[in-house]
N, C-alpha and C positions, 0 to 999 in steps of 0.2 A: 734884747731889754734887758736895760740891767736891774737885777734882782738881788741884789747885793745888801748887807746889811744897812749900809751907809746910805742906802737909797732908802730903805724902809722907815728909818729914823728921819729922813728928810722929810719923807711924806707925815709920819707921826709930828714931827716938830711944827710942820707949817700949818697944819689942821689944828697945831693947839694955838698957833698965833692967831691965825684966819677966823677962829671961833664958828665955822660956816652952820647955816639953820638948815635940820632937818627934818620934814616932815616926813609923818609915820602914822598911815592907816595901818593899827595893828590890831592883834588880838588880845580882847578882854583880861585875858590871861595875865599877860605879862607889861600889860602896858608899863605900869610904876618903875617895873625894873628896867625895862629897855629904855625908858626916859631916862633914868636915872644913872646908866653905863652911857648913854650918849653923852651925858652931861661929862660926867666923870672922865671920858675918854677928852674929852677938852672940846667939843661939838655942843651946839645950841639945839634943845628937842625942842618939835613942837608937836601935840597929838592930837588928832581930830578926827572924823569920819562923818562931820557936818556938813552934807550936801550943798547948805546955802553957801558954804563960805569956801569951800575946798578950791576951786580956780583961784581965787585971791592968796591963797595959801602955797599955792604951788608958785604962782607968782614970786614971791618973795621967798622963794627956799632953794637952797643949793641944791638938795637932791631931795627925791622921794622913794619911802620904804611903805612897800606895801605885801602885806601879811593876812592870808585867807585865815587865819587859827580859828576868828571862831567870827563865822559869815552870815552876815543878816541881808534879807533885801536891800534894804536900806544901807547899809554896809558896801555891798556889792555896786549898787549905782554910785556911791561916791566916790570908790575905787576906778569905774569904768572913766568917769569923771576926770580923775586925777590923771591916770595914765595919758588920755587925749590930749590934756594940757601941758604935762610936762613934753610930751613928745610935739606939742606944737612950739613948746617955747626951747625946746632944747636942752630941754632938764634932764637928769641921771637918772633912771631908775633900776631900785633894787627890789625883785619880787623874790618873795618867798614863799611856796606853792606845798604851806602845810597841811601836811595828809591826802593830798591830792588823790591818791590811789584811795581812799578811804569812801568814797560816796560821788554820786554820778554830778552832787550840786558843784560839790568843790571844783571837778572836772571840768565840766561848763563854766566855772568861773575863772579859773585859769586858761583855758580855751579864749575866751573873752575880750580877758586881759591882754593876752598874747595877739590876739586879731585887730586891737586897737593901739599896742603900740609892743615894737621890738623890746625886754627890756636891758639895760645895760649888761647888766649881772641877775642871774637867778641861781637862788642858794636854796638849798635843800640840804636833808638828811639822805644816805645813799639809796634808801627804799622810795621815797618822794624822787628822787630824780629818777632813777628805774622806773616807776610809775609814769611819770612825765615823758620820758623817751618810748615808750609801749612796750614796756617789758614788765612782765611779771613781778610783782613785789605785795609784801605785806607791809601796808602803811596803816597803825592802829588809832591815830592821831600824832602829836609831834613826836613820837617816840618811832622808833623801826625794828623790826626785830633783823639783829645780826648785822652785820656788813657785808656787803654785795660784792659778790664775785667777780672780777673783770671791771671795778668802779672806776679804772681809770677810761677802757675803754666804752662806757656809757659815758661821762663826761665829756668824751671826744666828740660822742657820736650827737649827743642832744646838743653839744656849740655848735654842729657842724648844722644841725637840721634848725635852730632858731635863730642863729648870726646872732648869736647872745655869750657873752663870759659865765660858762657854766660850773658852779664851786658844788661840791659833792662834801657832806661834812660826815667824820666816821671816825675809826680810830687810827687813821690815814687821812689828809682831807686831801682830794685834788681838785685842781684848778686846771680849765683850758678853756682857748681861744677858738677852740675846732682845729687849731694847726699843731699845738703846744702842749704838753698833759705837766703839770707843776704837781709833784707829791708833797702835801707837807706832813714831818710826822713829831708834831707837839702837841702840846694839848694834854690833858690830865683826863682820867676816869670820870672823878667826881662832878665833872661838867655837863656829863651825861646825867646824873643825879639832878640837877637843880633846872627845876622848869625856865624854860625860857633862853636858854645859853645858845639854841641855835637863832632866836629871832632876834636875840642882841648881837649875833654875828651879820645877819643880815643888815640890822641898822647900822652896824659899824663898817660894814663896806659901802653903806650908803655915805655915810662922812667922809670915808677916803676918797670915794669917788670923787669929789669936790675940790679936791686939791692935786690931781694929778689929770693930764691929758691920756693919760694909757692905761684902759680901766682895766685891762687885764694885769698890770704891775699893780694898781690900783686894791684889786681883788685879793691879790699874794700879801700885802702888805699890811691890808684889815685882818686875813687868819692868821698872820706870823703875830700882830700883835693881839690880838684876841686870843691864842692860842699860848703864848707867853706869860698874858695876863693871867691865866687858867695854871698855868704853873706854880707861877709866884702864890696866886692864891692855896694853891694843893700845899705847897711849902710848909702854911705857917695854920695850915688848918686839918692836917692829916687823922689828927688823935680826937678832932672835934665833929667832922662830917657836915653834910652838905649844906646845913644852916650858918655854920659858919665861913664856908666855904662862899656862899653868896657875896657876902659883909667884905670878905678879903679880896673876891673878885674885882670889884668894883674900887677896892684903894689900888690895886695891882697898875690901873694905867701912872698910876703915881711913880711907882718906880721902875719903868722902866728905863734905862738908858741903852745909849749906842753899843757899850763894851758886852753888855748883858743879851743883845741880839744876836750880837757876832758869835758870842758862846755858846749861846743854846737852841739856835734854829736851826730846823733839821729841814731842808729842801732840797729835791731831785727833782731834775730833769727828767722826765719817761721816753 
């Protein structure tokens, strides 16, 4: 599998040229930020959890982003229908199991979604991925407590368990297809201080799934682009803080160039 900078740039350029439609059933806290980020990336966002239209929207979307951040009985039914429809139509699914270890309701919802359709990619923070893999973890909400020891092994394990590509975000991001584990050491601490950064990462992955026939490569490309956008944003907002960072982050997608990806990406095969 080619995971060189030119492959990442090709995926990013193709995404911007094709403007794929990404349907997000996401949490109410980050809906606006996610839509703006997908648009800034170069894709086309549509946000809905209306049960009455979900099947139609999945039918016209290039990818489905499911995020359980603020679950309700109605949104859970919409997600279940969306997952079933996406599976039937062969549309890629990115799943974000927000705070899956915090409550039984969240765990039951994720288990239900996994029983309906195997996601193409599961992305969470390291505590969420550990909880989903059945390990003890502390996931209070969208934030995690610390970084998980042996996160690369947990990502590998969960990918083998589920058959999905698994991404665990943290100080180092880990991506696995159940065979190989890739470590990405890009990004910036301000990303963790901006509500919705992780949720945006899952939406960005969904967008990249529309332009690559290799989900593992798509997930890696998406995380590199996401992390480098965070680094570029931090370059211009270090003295101002997380509020200005969020705006700079949206601007940063327009500043990505192939040479910058080549120079700054830190990717290792474990």
